[in-house]
N, C-alpha and C positions, 0 to 999 in steps of 0.2 A: 818064600817069605816065611819068616819065623814069628810065631805067636809070642810076643813079649808080655811079661806080666805087667799089669797096671801098677802105678804108684802105691795104691792102696793094698794091693796084693803083696807087694814087696815089704811095706811096712808091717802088715799083719804077720808075715813069715818072720820077719826080724823080731817082732814082739814075742812071738811063740817060742822062737829058738833061744832068745835071751832068758825067758821065763824057764824053759825047760833046762837049760844049762845051769842056771842059778839053782834050781831045785835039785839037780844032780849033785851039786856041791853042798846042798843043804845050807846056802847062804840067805840070810835075810836081804831085803832090798837095801837096807842101811849098810850092812857089810859089803855088798857088792858096790854100792856107791863109794864107800871108803877106798876099797880096792882100786876102783877105776879113776878116783879123783873127781867124782861127780856128786851132785846132791841127790838124796834120796827121792826127791820129787822128779827128778829126771828119769830114774829108774821106774818109778810108779807110772808116770806119763808114757814112757816108751813101752811098757809092758800092756798098757791098755790102748796103745796106738793113738794117743791124743797129745796135744801140747797143752800149755797152761790156760790157753783160751778155749779149750775144749774142742778145738779143730783137729784135724788129722796131723799126726806127728810128722815131722821132717827133720830127723836128727842130722847133726853135722857128720861128715866122714870121721873127723877126729874123736867124736864121742863113740861111734861104732868100733873104731880101732881101739880105743881105751877099754871098751867093754870086752872085746875078744881077748886082750891081754889079761884082763882081770878074770876072765872065766877060763883062761888057759885052753883057748880053742883057736883054730885058724879062722881068720876072718871070713873066708868063704863059707865056713860051716854056719855062720849066722845069716848068710844072704842066698844060700842055695838049698 
């Protein structure tokens, strides 16, 4: 039996990885949002692991794929 990470753990890992990759590229949230075709608030919310209602973030797969492309990292780097 494998110990699978919880949803909260995966979201927090994703948030940390996006923030770190953005910092490595010295991009602002706004610049990353523009590259990814997203709104800056989406980047801010994701990096804080919350949604607009203040609840835990639950980003769409298409959002995560766009972020990986904008950060020039493999999708797996954001999730593992």
